[in-house]
N, C-alpha and C positions, 0 to 999 in steps of 0.2 A: 626457149625450146630446149636448147643445149643443157640448159643448168635441170631444167624437169627433167631429161633423159637421164643423165647421170644420176639423179637422185632416184630414178626408176632401177637404172643398173645396180645400184648399189644396195637399194632396199631388196631385191629380188635376192643378190648375193647374202646378204643379212637373213633373209626366210630361208635360203639353202643350208647356209650353216646352221641355224638352231634346229631344222629338219633334221639332219646329220648328226647334231647333239642330243637331240630327244629320242632318236633312234638309239643311239649308243645306248643312252640312259635306260631306255624301254627293253632293249636285250639284255644289259646287265640285270636289270630287275627279274626278267623272265629265268634266267639261268641260276640266278641265287634262290627265288623260289623253288626252281627244279631242284637243286642242290640239298635245300633243308625237306626235300618231300613234299612240297606242297604243290597244288595244281596252281599253275601260270595261267594268266589272262589268254583266252583263245585267239586273240586278234592280234597278237604282237608278230608273227609272220607277215601278215597281210598289212598292218601297219608300216612294218618296215619297209617292204617290197615298194609299197605306193610310195612311202618316203623317199626312197633310194630315185625313183622314176624324177619325183616332182625337184628333188634338191639337186640332179643332175642336170634337168633342163633349166630350172630358174637360176641354177649358177653358172651357164655356160657363156651365156652372154659376157658376163663380168669377167669370165676367165678369159676370153679372147680378147677381150680389150686390155687386160693385165698379160699378157703372152704367156698364158699359162698354158696353153694348148701343145699337143705334141707335134711336131712337125721336124721332117729330117732334113737337113742342110747339106747333105752328101754332094749331090749333085749342083744345087745351086751355087754352093760355096767356091765351084771351081771353074765356074760360067766367068767369063770377062762383063764387067762391069754393068755394058750396056743390054746384053742378054739376060742377067740376073734379074734386071728389072721388068725386062720384058717376061721373063718365066713367072715373076712375082704377080705381075700383070694378070697374065694368064691363071694363075691358082685362083688369085682372088676372083676373078670373075667366073670360074667354074663353082667355088666355093659358094659364093653368092647365090648361083643358078640352083646348085644343088640344094640350098637351104629354101630359097623360094618353091621349089617341087615340093621338100618336105612339108612346107606350110599350107601349100593347095591340098596333098593328099591329107596330110592330119585334120585340116579343116574341114573336110568333107568327110572324113570316118567321125569327127566329132559331131556335126551337124547330122548325118545318118543316123548315129547310135541315139543323138538326143530326141530326133523322129520317131523311132522305131521304140525308143523306152527300154533299150538294153542294157542290162547288168552283167557286171561282172559277179559271179557267186564264188565267193569263199566262206572264210568264217564270219563275213558279215557281206550285206550286199551293197556294192558300190555301182553307183551309175555309171556305164560304160564312157559316156561321153567326158565325165570327167577325168578318165585315163589319157585322153588327147587334149584336153583344154589346154595345157602349158606348152604343147609343141608350136602352134602358131606364133604365141608372143614370143617363145625362146627362139625360133627359127627367124622370124622378119626382124629382130633383136641383132642377130647374128648374122643375117645377110647385110644389114646395115653397117655392121662392124667391117666386113670383108669391103663394101663400098668405101668405108672410110680409110681403109688400109689404101685401096685402090687409087682414090682422087687425092687423099691427102699427103703429107710428107713423110709421116710415120711409117717403118718398114714393117711388113707382116714379121719379119725374121728379126727384127731388134729384138734386145732383149729389156724387159719392163723398167722403168727408171726406178733408181731406188727409192724404197720406201713406198711405192706403186701396189706392191703386193697384198697389202692389208684393206681388209674390207671398210 
């Protein structure tokens, strides 16, 4: 189970990286066409916007696992060790709860938009439920990561081990 989860975590990070790379290529192609006076594809902006949403959400659990998230240690580092562990546990619990609230809200929005058949209308019509689809997966996985920090030996505030930053 743990190995399958690790593979999923890594696969989502690879997909996120691929989306970002493809978005960069698409934007470059769009700019080059404009510079040459030609008409660029109509869908560039919409595709890159959707791509940024998906890349952010699909890569977030991997980033959290690798300690790539933003955190402020100013208060935590001045606390005595026992209070530091207590503060970290509290942060992990709050973050886990917040993630689960997002899972619930995004899941409801996704199923509601699926039932309604709603579309996000831009240069092309995108089913709105697809905009919400990555939220439940991403936030369930992040809740699991916060629980792992809470119940495991690894600290939320520790640096990523050497070589762990790569996908």
